[in-house]
C-alpha positions in Angstrom: 100.8 115.3 101.1 99.9 112.0 98.8 102.7 110.3 100.9 101.4 111.3 103.9 98.3 110.0 103.1 99.4 106.8 101.9 100.8 106.2 105.2 98.2 107.2 107.1 95.8 105.0 105.1 98.2 101.8 106.1 97.9 101.9 109.5 94.5 102.2 110.0 94.3 99.0 107.9 96.9 97.8 110.2 94.7 99.3 112.8 91.0 98.2 112.5 92.1 95.5 109.5 94.9 93.6 111.1 94.7 93.5 114.6 90.6 93.6 114.7 90.0 90.0 112.6 92.7 88.1 113.8 91.0 84.9 113.5 92.8 82.0 111.6 90.4 81.9 108.3 91.5 85.4 107.1 95.5 83.9 107.7 97.9 83.6 104.5 100.5 81.0 105.3 103.5 84.2 106.4 100.3 85.3 108.9 99.1 81.4 109.8 102.9 80.9 110.6 103.6 84.2 112.9 100.6 83.2 114.6 101.8 79.7 115.3 104.7 81.4 116.2 103.8 83.6 118.6 100.3 82.9 119.0 97.0 85.6 118.7 98.4 88.5 120.9 101.8 88.5 119.5 100.0 88.8 116.6 97.3 91.2 117.4 100.3 93.3 119.5 102.9 93.3 116.7 99.9 94.9 114.0 98.9 97.3 116.2 102.7 98.2 116.7 103.6 98.3 113.3 99.8 101.2 113.1 101.3 103.3 115.5 104.8 103.4 113.1 102.6 103.8 109.9 100.8 106.8 112.1 104.5 107.9 113.1 105.8 108.0 109.8 102.1 110.1 108.5 102.3 112.5 110.5 106.1 112.8 110.1 105.3 114.0 106.5 102.5 115.8 107.1 104.5 117.8 109.7 107.3 117.8 106.3 104.1 119.3 104.2 102.9 122.4 106.5 106.1 123.6 107.7 107.7 123.2 104.7 
């Protein structure tokens, strides 16, 4: 249950934090390099993809918790 909550929190941070705040000023070194290679749209798509993966992992954790 705790693992699912943690994964759900990370998914929300990735969706609302990373994808919505995609300005150049908020970038660290790695993110700045990633944005220069893939562009702003690539960065936003990747952040949303990561958020969906974390959401699916959280749903799997909740499913395991509530079915066992």
